[in-house]
C-alpha positions as CSV (number, residue, x, y, z in Angstrom):
1,M,12.5,17.6,-66.0
2,T,13.4,14.4,-64.3
3,K,11.9,11.2,-65.6
4,G,10.7,8.5,-63.3
5,A,9.7,10.6,-60.3
6,D,7.4,8.7,-57.9
7,T,4.1,10.4,-58.4
8,S,2.0,7.8,-56.5
9,I,1.4,10.2,-53.7
10,A,-0.1,12.7,-56.1
11,V,-2.4,10.1,-57.4
12,T,-3.5,8.4,-54.2
13,A,-3.6,11.4,-51.9
14,P,-5.8,14.2,-53.3
15,S,-5.5,17.6,-51.7
16,K,-8.7,17.2,-49.7
17,S,-7.4,14.3,-47.7
18,I,-3.6,14.8,-47.6
19,T,-1.9,14.5,-44.3
20,L,1.1,16.5,-43.0
21,K,3.3,13.6,-43.8
22,G,1.7,13.2,-47.2
23,A,2.2,16.9,-47.9
24,F,5.9,16.7,-47.5
25,K,6.1,13.5,-49.6
26,L,4.4,15.6,-52.3
27,F,6.9,18.4,-51.8
28,N,9.7,15.8,-52.3
29,I,8.1,14.9,-55.7
30,I,8.2,18.5,-56.7
31,Y,11.9,18.6,-55.9
32,E,12.4,15.5,-58.0
33,V,10.7,17.1,-61.0
34,I,12.2,20.6,-60.8
35,T,15.8,19.6,-61.4
36,D,17.0,21.9,-64.2
37,S,16.8,25.5,-65.2
38,L,14.1,24.9,-67.9
39,A,11.8,23.4,-65.3
40,L,12.5,26.1,-62.8
41,R,11.8,28.9,-65.3
42,R,8.5,27.2,-66.3
43,V,7.3,26.9,-62.7
44,I,8.2,30.6,-62.0
45,R,6.4,31.8,-65.1
46,E,3.3,29.7,-64.4
47,A,3.2,30.9,-60.7
48,L,3.3,34.5,-61.9
49,V,0.6,33.9,-64.5
50,D,-1.6,32.0,-62.0
51,A,-1.3,34.8,-59.4
52,Y,-2.1,37.4,-61.9
53,D,-5.1,35.5,-63.2
54,D,-6.3,35.2,-59.6
55,N,-6.2,39.1,-59.3
56,V,-3.3,39.1,-56.9
57,V,-1.9,42.6,-56.5
58,Y,1.0,41.9,-54.2
59,L,2.9,38.7,-54.5
60,E,5.8,37.3,-52.4
61,L,7.5,34.4,-54.1
62,R,9.3,32.3,-51.5
63,T,11.8,29.6,-52.4
64,A,14.8,27.8,-51.0
65,P,17.6,28.0,-53.5
66,R,19.3,24.7,-54.4
67,P,21.7,23.4,-57.1
68,L,20.2,22.3,-60.4
69,T,21.5,19.7,-62.8
70,D,22.6,22.3,-65.4
71,Q,23.1,25.2,-62.9
72,P,25.1,23.7,-60.1
73,T,25.1,26.6,-57.6
74,R,22.5,28.3,-55.4
75,R,23.6,31.6,-56.9
76,D,22.6,30.3,-60.3
77,Y,19.2,29.4,-59.0
78,V,18.6,32.9,-57.6
79,D,19.9,34.5,-60.8
80,I,17.2,32.6,-62.7
81,L,14.5,33.7,-60.3
82,V,15.5,37.3,-60.7
83,E,15.7,37.0,-64.5
84,E,12.1,35.7,-64.7
85,V,10.7,38.3,-62.3
86,D,12.4,41.0,-64.3
87,R,11.1,39.6,-67.5
88,W,7.6,39.8,-66.1
89,R,8.2,43.4,-65.0
90,D,9.5,44.3,-68.5
91,Q,6.3,43.0,-70.0
92,E,4.1,44.8,-67.5
93,S,2.8,47.2,-70.2
94,Q,1.2,44.2,-71.8
95,H,-0.8,43.5,-68.7
96,H,-4.1,45.2,-67.8
97,R,-2.9,46.0,-64.2
98,R,0.2,45.9,-62.1
99,M,1.2,43.1,-59.8
100,D,3.9,44.0,-57.3
101,I,6.3,41.1,-56.9
102,R,8.8,40.6,-54.0
103,L,11.2,37.7,-53.3
104,I,11.9,35.8,-50.0
105,L,14.7,33.3,-49.8
106,G,14.1,30.3,-47.6
107,I,16.2,28.1,-45.3
108,D,15.2,24.4,-44.9
109,R,15.1,23.6,-41.2
110,A,16.2,20.1,-42.0
111,G,19.2,21.3,-44.0
112,T,22.7,22.1,-42.9
113,I,24.1,25.2,-41.3
114,K,26.5,25.5,-44.2
115,A,23.7,25.5,-46.7
116,A,21.8,28.0,-44.7
117,E,24.8,30.3,-44.4
118,E,25.2,30.3,-48.1
119,I,21.6,31.3,-48.6
120,V,21.8,34.1,-46.1
121,K,24.9,35.5,-47.8
122,L,23.0,35.4,-51.1
123,A,20.0,37.1,-49.6
124,I,22.2,39.9,-48.1
125,A,24.0,40.4,-51.3
126,W,20.9,40.6,-53.4
127,R,19.2,42.8,-50.8
128,A,22.0,45.3,-51.3
129,R,21.7,45.1,-55.1
130,R,18.0,44.9,-55.4
131,P,16.2,46.3,-52.4
132,D,13.2,46.8,-54.6
133,L,12.9,43.0,-55.0
134,F,14.4,41.1,-52.0
135,V,12.4,41.8,-48.8
136,G,13.0,38.9,-46.5
137,M,14.0,35.4,-45.4
138,D,12.1,32.4,-44.1
139,V,12.9,29.3,-42.2
140,A,10.5,26.5,-42.9
141,G,10.3,22.8,-44.0
142,N,9.2,19.6,-42.4
143,P,8.3,20.5,-38.8
144,I,9.3,17.1,-37.4
145,K,12.8,17.5,-38.8
146,G,15.5,19.9,-37.6
147,D,15.2,22.8,-35.2
148,T,14.6,26.5,-36.1
149,R,16.8,27.5,-33.1
150,D,19.9,26.3,-34.9
151,F,19.4,29.1,-37.5
152,I,18.6,32.1,-35.3
153,P,22.1,33.5,-35.4
154,L,22.0,33.5,-39.2
155,L,18.5,35.0,-39.2
156,E,19.8,37.8,-36.9
157,R,22.6,38.5,-39.4
158,A,20.1,38.8,-42.2
159,R,17.9,41.1,-40.2
160,C,20.8,43.4,-39.6
161,H,21.0,43.9,-43.3
162,G,17.4,45.0,-43.6
163,L,15.7,41.7,-44.4
164,K,12.4,40.9,-42.7
165,I,12.2,37.4,-41.1
166,T,9.5,34.8,-41.1
167,A,9.8,31.6,-39.0
168,H,7.5,28.6,-39.3
169,V,6.8,27.4,-35.8
170,A,4.3,25.4,-33.8
171,E,3.1,23.5,-36.8
172,V,3.0,20.4,-34.7
173,P,2.4,20.1,-30.9
174,N,4.9,19.7,-28.1
175,R,7.6,22.1,-29.5
176,D,7.2,24.7,-26.8
177,D,10.9,25.2,-26.2
178,E,11.5,25.9,-29.9
179,T,8.6,28.3,-30.1
180,D,9.7,30.2,-27.0
181,A,13.2,30.7,-28.5
182,V,11.7,31.9,-31.8
183,L,9.4,34.3,-29.9
184,S,12.4,35.7,-28.0
185,F,14.1,36.3,-31.3
186,Q,11.0,38.2,-32.3
187,P,10.6,37.6,-36.1
188,D,8.4,39.8,-38.2
189,R,6.0,36.9,-39.0
190,L,5.2,33.4,-37.8
191,G,4.2,30.7,-40.2
192,H,1.2,28.6,-39.0
193,A,1.6,29.0,-35.2
194,L,-1.0,26.3,-34.7
195,W,0.0,24.9,-31.3
196,V,0.8,27.9,-29.0
197,S,0.0,28.2,-25.3
198,E,-1.9,31.1,-23.9
199,K,1.3,32.6,-22.7
200,Q,2.9,32.3,-26.1
201,K,-0.3,33.8,-27.7
202,D,0.0,36.8,-25.4
203,T,3.7,37.2,-26.3
204,I,2.8,37.2,-30.0
205,V,0.2,39.9,-29.5
206,D,2.4,42.0,-27.1
207,K,5.3,41.9,-29.5
208,N,3.0,42.5,-32.5
209,I,4.4,39.6,-34.5
210,G,2.3,38.9,-37.6
211,I,0.8,35.5,-38.4
212,E,0.7,33.9,-41.7
213,I,-2.5,31.9,-41.7
214,C,-2.7,29.0,-44.1
215,P,-6.4,27.9,-44.0
216,T,-6.6,25.5,-46.8
217,S,-3.3,23.9,-46.0
218,N,-4.2,23.5,-42.4
219,K,-7.7,22.1,-43.2
220,C,-6.1,19.4,-45.2
221,T,-3.1,18.5,-43.0
222,L,-5.1,18.7,-39.8
223,Q,-8.0,16.7,-41.3
224,L,-10.5,19.3,-40.4
225,K,-14.1,19.0,-41.5
226,S,-14.4,22.8,-41.6
227,L,-12.3,25.8,-40.8
228,S,-14.4,26.4,-37.7
229,Q,-12.3,23.6,-36.1
230,H,-9.0,25.4,-36.8
231,P,-7.0,25.6,-33.6
232,Y,-6.2,29.3,-33.7
233,M,-7.5,31.0,-36.8
234,Q,-10.6,32.4,-35.1
235,T,-8.5,33.6,-32.2
236,W,-6.3,35.7,-34.4
237,L,-9.3,37.1,-36.2
238,S,-11.3,37.8,-33.1
239,I,-8.6,39.8,-31.4
240,A,-7.9,41.8,-34.6
241,H,-4.2,40.8,-34.5
242,K,-2.2,41.5,-37.7
243,W,-2.2,38.5,-40.1
244,C,-2.1,37.6,-43.7
245,I,-3.4,34.7,-45.8
246,L,-0.7,32.5,-47.2
247,I,-1.6,30.6,-50.4
248,I,0.5,27.9,-52.0
249,L,0.5,28.3,-55.8
250,E,0.4,24.8,-57.5
């Protein structure tokens, strides 16, 4: 692990009061710390153990592949991910119950098209080799950087190869053009979808696009006193729209 990472944000901004800006500073610290294969393996193993201990029965691990100091390609990163999940599956007889694990490769919306294209190629190749494991792709990242629209052609290519698509949109207000374009693309799920118009809400329902609700994350980053103040969670629940709870394992 890298020495000298700036952990001040983790000390001064506890999870109950962290802002959206602070959350992405914290994510940057995680990137500073997870720099080699040893650190990556440890994090994967601990995430699996934590999920199992929390009685999770179906787990989707979502990650954006990147070069490591001792494994310089994104392919190496994904290889490690697969090895650790397979290791867990091989040891399944030692567990009291089964936990189904699937993998989703992510694109950073603030990243380059070249990097995204490489990740899509990896996802397509692994989907062909291991359809039991690789189920989808996601485009996410800091919502005030980049534009999801830039990656729609690549996401379309991934979908043609059987990968389901999640797109994080409307995490911040005043991104209607981006949200409209994503809805026209019709992904399988939307991440957050906090700031949508009534027309956009109707489109989501009509097209039966699932919503990944992130209640604890939103409560922190939106500085809500209670989840009753959540902009849209009660709406999705009240109309019985399809949704799932997204939990960040830390």
